[in-house]
C-alpha distance (Angstrom), angle and dihedral (degrees) to the residues before:
residue distance angle dihedral
M1 . . .
T2 3.78 . .
D3 3.74 116.6 .
G4 3.73 123.2 -119.2
P5 3.95 121.9 -121.9
L6 3.89 90.4 -97.4
A7 3.75 94.7 51.5
G8 3.83 108.5 138.9
F9 3.70 97.0 34.8
R10 3.79 119.0 111.2
I11 3.76 119.1 -156.5
L12 3.82 127.0 -173.8
D13 3.77 112.3 -144.1
L14 3.79 115.4 -155.6
S15 3.78 93.5 163.8
S16 3.82 132.8 107.4
V17 3.70 145.0 -166.1
I18 3.88 110.1 20.3
S19 3.88 121.5 -42.4
G20 3.75 96.3 59.4
P21 3.75 100.1 31.6
F22 3.86 89.2 51.0
C23 3.76 88.8 53.0
T24 3.78 94.9 50.9
M25 3.80 92.8 42.0
L26 3.85 87.1 60.2
L27 3.77 91.2 47.0
G28 3.79 88.9 48.1
D29 3.81 91.4 49.8
L30 3.87 86.1 54.8
G31 3.91 89.8 56.5
A32 3.80 104.2 -93.7
D33 3.79 118.9 141.6
I34 3.77 103.1 -115.6
I35 3.83 114.9 -161.6
K36 3.76 107.3 -165.0
I37 3.87 108.4 -153.8
E38 3.79 109.3 -157.3
S39 3.74 136.8 178.3
P40 3.75 119.4 -114.5
E41 3.84 86.0 -97.2
G42 3.78 90.6 51.5
D43 3.80 132.8 -139.9
T44 3.82 106.2 -31.3
M45 3.82 88.8 -126.0
R46 3.77 88.9 70.0
T47 3.86 91.6 71.9
F48 3.76 106.1 5.5
S49 3.82 101.4 70.2
R50 3.76 127.6 65.1
P51 3.00 145.3 -98.6
Q52 3.71 102.9 51.0
K53 3.77 136.4 -179.5
N54 3.79 123.4 -167.7
G55 3.68 92.0 -20.7
M56 3.79 97.9 -48.6
S57 3.87 118.7 109.6
A58 3.80 126.1 -143.4
G59 3.82 86.2 -132.8
F60 3.84 93.2 59.2
L61 3.78 93.4 44.7
S62 3.86 89.0 51.0
F63 3.79 96.8 57.7
N64 3.82 108.0 29.9
R65 3.85 111.3 60.0
N66 3.76 117.1 130.8
K67 3.84 95.7 32.0
R68 3.82 138.7 110.6
S69 3.76 118.6 -139.7
I70 3.85 126.0 -140.1
I71 3.80 123.9 176.1
I72 3.73 114.9 -134.3
D73 3.85 124.8 166.8
L74 3.76 105.1 -138.6
R75 3.78 90.8 -172.8
K76 3.83 87.7 74.7
D77 3.74 124.9 73.9
G78 3.75 90.3 -129.5
G79 3.79 91.4 53.7
R80 3.77 92.6 52.9
D81 3.84 90.8 48.0
L82 3.78 89.2 50.1
V83 3.81 93.3 54.3
R84 3.88 89.9 50.8
R85 3.81 88.8 50.3
L86 3.81 90.6 52.9
A87 3.80 91.4 45.9
A88 3.77 90.3 56.4
K89 3.80 87.8 70.6
A90 3.85 98.4 35.6
D91 3.84 130.7 97.9
A92 3.73 96.2 -148.8
L93 3.78 143.7 5.0
I94 3.84 128.8 -157.5
E95 3.77 129.7 -166.7
N96 3.88 134.7 169.3
N97 3.80 101.9 -172.1
R98 3.71 120.1 136.5
P99 3.92 109.1 -74.1
G100 3.84 109.7 -82.9
V101 3.85 96.8 22.6
A102 3.76 97.4 98.4
D103 3.83 90.2 47.1
R104 3.77 93.0 52.6
L105 3.77 89.5 48.4
G106 3.76 90.6 54.7
V107 3.89 94.6 -116.1
G108 3.77 98.6 97.5
Y109 3.75 123.2 125.5
A110 3.75 96.1 -89.5
D111 3.85 90.9 51.0
I112 3.86 93.7 48.0
R113 3.85 95.1 40.8
R114 3.85 90.3 58.2
I115 3.80 86.8 58.7
N116 3.84 98.1 39.3
P117 3.78 117.8 16.4
R118 3.76 91.5 -175.9
I119 3.74 96.6 58.2
V120 3.78 123.1 116.1
Y121 3.79 108.4 -136.3
C122 3.72 117.9 -166.4
S123 3.88 125.0 -170.8
I124 3.71 122.8 -172.5
S125 3.76 117.0 -157.1
G126 3.77 137.0 171.1
F127 3.85 97.6 -118.1
G128 3.67 137.8 16.7
P129 3.83 124.2 -74.6
D130 3.80 91.3 -103.3
G131 3.83 134.2 49.9
P132 3.74 135.1 55.7
N133 3.84 94.1 -64.3
A134 3.86 96.1 48.8
N135 3.69 94.8 115.1
A136 3.88 98.2 31.1
P137 3.76 121.5 121.2
A138 3.78 115.5 -113.5
Y139 3.80 138.9 -174.6
D140 3.82 132.0 -172.2
P141 3.89 100.2 -87.5
L142 3.83 91.2 51.9
I143 3.88 94.4 51.1
Q144 3.80 90.6 45.5
G145 3.81 88.9 54.9
Y146 3.85 95.0 39.8
S147 3.82 92.9 49.8
G148 3.82 94.3 52.9
L149 3.84 93.6 -113.8
T150 3.80 92.9 122.5
H151 3.77 92.7 50.9
L152 3.83 88.5 52.0
Q153 3.76 92.8 47.1
G154 3.80 93.4 50.2
A155 3.90 98.7 39.0
R156 3.80 92.7 108.1
I157 3.76 95.4 50.6
G158 3.92 95.8 41.6
R159 3.78 98.6 -115.7
P160 3.79 136.9 74.5
M161 3.80 115.6 -89.8
G162 3.79 127.6 -175.0
V163 3.78 127.3 -131.8
Q164 3.81 106.5 -105.3
M165 3.76 96.3 -124.7
A166 3.82 137.2 57.0
M167 3.90 90.1 -86.8
A168 3.80 96.9 153.5
D169 3.77 92.4 49.1
K170 3.89 93.4 47.5
I171 3.80 96.7 44.1
T172 3.87 87.3 50.1
G173 3.79 90.1 49.7
M174 3.80 92.3 50.8
T175 3.75 90.3 46.6
A176 3.82 92.1 49.7
A177 3.81 90.8 47.7
L178 3.86 91.9 55.1
C179 3.81 90.1 46.6
I180 3.75 93.1 50.5
V181 3.78 93.1 49.4
S182 3.85 90.5 47.4
A183 3.89 91.1 48.9
L184 3.81 92.2 47.5
H185 3.84 88.5 54.5
A186 3.74 90.0 51.1
A187 3.84 91.6 47.7
R188 3.69 90.0 54.3
S189 3.77 96.1 45.3
R190 3.77 98.2 39.7
G191 3.76 104.6 28.2
F192 3.84 100.2 -122.9
G193 3.81 136.5 89.3
Q194 3.76 128.9 -141.6
Y195 3.70 146.6 -160.0
V196 3.88 116.0 -98.4
R197 3.75 119.7 -167.4
V198 3.80 118.6 -166.9
P199 3.87 112.9 -172.9
M200 3.80 112.4 -161.7
L201 3.76 92.4 -137.9
E202 3.82 93.9 55.0
A203 3.80 92.7 45.2
L204 3.80 92.9 52.7
I205 3.78 94.8 44.2
A206 3.80 89.8 49.4
F207 3.81 88.2 51.3
N208 3.83 95.0 46.9
F209 3.83 103.7 39.1
N210 3.82 103.9 62.8
D211 3.79 93.8 76.3
T212 3.86 106.1 12.2
G213 3.82 93.6 49.6
F214 3.81 97.2 61.4
P215 3.86 94.4 117.4
H216 3.90 89.0 56.0
V217 3.80 99.6 46.2
L218 3.86 100.3 78.1
Q219 3.81 114.5 55.6
P220 2.94 134.8 -95.1
P221 3.76 90.6 29.6
E222 3.83 94.6 -155.7
E223 3.82 89.2 74.2
F224 3.87 93.8 55.3
K225 3.76 108.7 30.3
D226 3.84 91.3 98.9
Q227 3.81 90.9 54.5
M228 3.76 95.6 67.2
P229 3.83 109.8 133.6
R230 3.81 108.6 -116.8
S231 3.73 120.3 -153.8
V232 3.77 112.2 -153.8
T233 3.85 93.8 -177.1
V234 3.86 98.5 67.2
E235 3.78 96.5 99.1
P236 3.77 120.2 73.7
F237 3.85 119.7 -107.6
K238 3.78 122.0 -123.1
T239 3.74 117.0 -120.7
R240 3.85 130.6 -177.2
D241 3.75 91.1 -90.5
G242 3.77 106.3 23.5
Y243 3.79 141.7 -45.7
I244 3.81 138.3 -47.6
S245 3.75 135.8 -168.6
V246 3.79 118.2 -132.5
G247 3.79 119.3 -173.5
P248 3.85 113.7 -179.5
F249 3.77 116.0 173.3
T250 3.76 108.2 162.4
D251 3.76 129.2 57.7
E252 3.80 88.2 -115.3
Q253 3.80 90.7 57.9
Y254 3.78 93.9 48.8
R255 3.81 86.4 49.4
G256 3.78 88.5 48.7
I257 3.89 90.0 58.5
A258 3.80 89.6 56.4
L259 3.78 91.7 49.0
A260 3.77 95.9 43.1
L261 3.85 90.2 55.2
G262 3.81 93.8 44.4
H263 3.74 98.3 -109.5
P264 3.83 109.1 110.3
E265 3.72 90.4 161.5
W266 3.77 89.8 71.8
W267 3.82 86.0 77.0
D268 3.81 92.4 76.3
E269 3.74 112.2 179.7
S270 3.83 90.5 -162.7
L271 3.79 90.9 69.8
T272 3.83 127.9 74.6
R273 3.69 115.8 -102.0
M274 3.81 93.9 -104.6
E275 3.83 90.8 49.7
R276 3.85 90.4 50.9
V277 3.75 91.2 48.8
R278 3.70 94.3 49.0
A279 3.77 94.3 45.6
I280 3.99 90.4 49.5
L281 3.71 91.5 50.4
R282 3.84 94.5 45.3
N283 3.74 95.0 46.6
S284 3.78 95.4 42.8
A285 3.84 92.2 49.4
Q286 3.76 88.2 59.8
L287 3.76 94.9 46.9
Y288 3.84 93.8 48.3
Q289 3.72 88.5 63.9
E290 3.81 91.0 64.2
K291 3.79 96.9 52.1
E292 3.81 136.4 57.9
S293 3.81 119.7 -103.1
A294 3.87 95.2 -115.4
E295 3.79 93.1 52.8
I296 3.86 93.2 49.3
L297 3.79 92.8 44.5
A298 3.74 92.1 52.3
A299 3.76 92.3 49.2
L300 3.89 93.4 47.7
R301 3.86 92.4 46.5
A302 3.80 90.2 52.7
Q303 3.78 87.3 60.9
D304 3.80 90.4 44.8
V305 3.87 92.4 -115.3
P306 3.83 111.9 157.1
C307 3.88 106.8 -111.5
A308 3.81 141.7 141.9
P309 3.72 143.6 179.0
V310 3.80 120.9 -94.9
H311 3.74 104.0 -126.3
T312 3.74 138.2 -162.6
Y313 3.77 115.8 -150.3
E314 3.88 90.0 -100.2
S315 3.83 92.6 55.2
L316 3.89 91.8 39.0
F317 3.89 90.2 59.2
E318 3.92 88.5 55.9
D319 3.88 95.6 43.6
A320 3.87 112.5 123.9
D321 3.86 92.8 -134.7
V322 3.74 93.2 48.7
I323 3.75 92.4 48.4
A324 3.80 95.0 45.4
N325 3.78 91.3 51.5
Q326 3.80 92.5 43.2
I327 3.87 92.0 -131.1
F328 3.88 90.4 165.7
F329 3.68 130.4 37.7
M330 3.78 139.9 175.3
Y331 3.87 129.8 -126.4
D332 3.72 135.6 173.2
Y333 3.76 119.0 -107.0
P334 3.80 119.5 -162.6
G335 3.81 110.1 -104.8
V336 3.78 92.7 1.1
G337 3.70 106.2 62.9
K338 3.76 126.4 -154.0
V339 3.91 113.9 19.5
R340 3.80 125.1 -175.0
T341 3.75 120.4 -146.9
N342 3.85 137.8 162.4
R343 3.57 124.4 -108.0
C344 3.92 120.9 -109.0
S345 3.77 110.2 -79.1
A346 3.80 103.6 -124.2
R347 3.79 132.3 49.5
F348 3.78 121.9 -137.4
S349 3.83 118.0 -168.8
E350 3.76 97.3 -144.9
T351 3.87 108.3 15.4
P352 3.82 105.1 34.7
M353 3.72 127.8 -160.5
Q354 3.81 108.8 -123.8
M355 3.78 144.9 146.9
R356 3.81 102.5 -91.5
R357 3.82 95.8 163.9
M358 3.77 132.7 32.1
P359 3.67 116.4 -125.3
P360 3.83 107.0 -75.7
R361 3.83 128.1 -109.0
L362 3.82 110.3 -122.0
G363 3.81 108.4 -74.6
E364 3.76 93.0 -6.0
H365 3.79 93.4 143.1
T366 3.83 103.5 34.1
D367 3.79 98.7 116.0
E368 3.80 92.6 38.5
I369 3.78 94.7 54.4
L370 3.80 95.4 44.8
R371 3.79 92.2 49.6
E372 3.79 89.2 51.9
C373 3.81 88.9 55.4
G374 3.77 91.6 54.5
I375 3.76 99.4 -101.0
E376 3.80 111.0 150.3
R377 3.82 119.8 -123.9
S378 3.75 91.1 -117.5
E379 3.85 91.9 56.8
I380 3.78 89.3 47.4
E381 3.74 89.6 57.3
E382 3.80 92.7 47.9
L383 3.87 89.8 50.3
R384 3.76 88.0 50.2
A385 3.87 94.4 48.2
A386 3.87 87.9 51.6
A387 3.86 89.1 52.0
V388 3.83 89.2 -120.5
I389 3.80 87.9 126.0
K390 3.81 133.9 11.9
């Protein structure tokens, strides 16, 4: 099996739910050894999310491949000491507890750095380190609203509307993964680790603002707010049998729509550009409803007009491009049966991202991990008898 680009790095994962686990899943896809430290009850995603089969949830399976699981009870002194011992031989540690919790448990950055000055320690929080909400709890819907995303999503219908996925969690996880990789590079080249804090609010605002904040970039904004570029092609178009997305940008592509639909006269040089664009979009939208999606897409593609079908998951699984690129695949999970997952999102020619391990059963690798860290079998049995591990 070919190693990934992060092979050789060991990362302790004290996170749960989505933001942290998504981050460490990406790092695991890249080849890092991810040690998922769970409480005796396990990551809440194991049992909280639905659907479930034989005690294993689809949510946990979706965010925890390429990890090993160890059960450590951090409520016990022996458990906290054990995490510190593991951290002494780790390259990075990530946690997404409420601010202050890791410090109170004795596994905060200051505690871990004393043991391992080269460690990269990443904390995911809801809000920034300063301000009245610095220590407040946060979940994805709160951050979507606080960041302005729900306002942007619902602007056309006149009320806020959330994105129907854990977008704030996943954007934060991707941001944290990039930051950890960058800090690991710095640690190797400079010889010291560092504390990386990734607030969900800041990660989502940074993701949103670059293209939605145009009216507020140039100052004073009052002089520029009416110059915001408006796209009238964002919403899908109705066809006889479904919906399609059409995304023209250049004049040649707008003209291509007119030619594809058999109406070259729609490209009327006597009109201003904006009038031509609006006329073509208005006329084409009416004509799309009279034809099937496949027919329209074929005609538009023949004119090199950017376009695509609007899929449901059921139709996406049957799409020719999706099948050709093997974007989804199946594997057998013990006690669960067939499980569908998506392939890793980037392709490396020499050190591929791939699923090397199935999502772990709770505590599946406890003994294996402790033995690798030099802990004798007799001590492992003592820790288990004291309910520090399971």
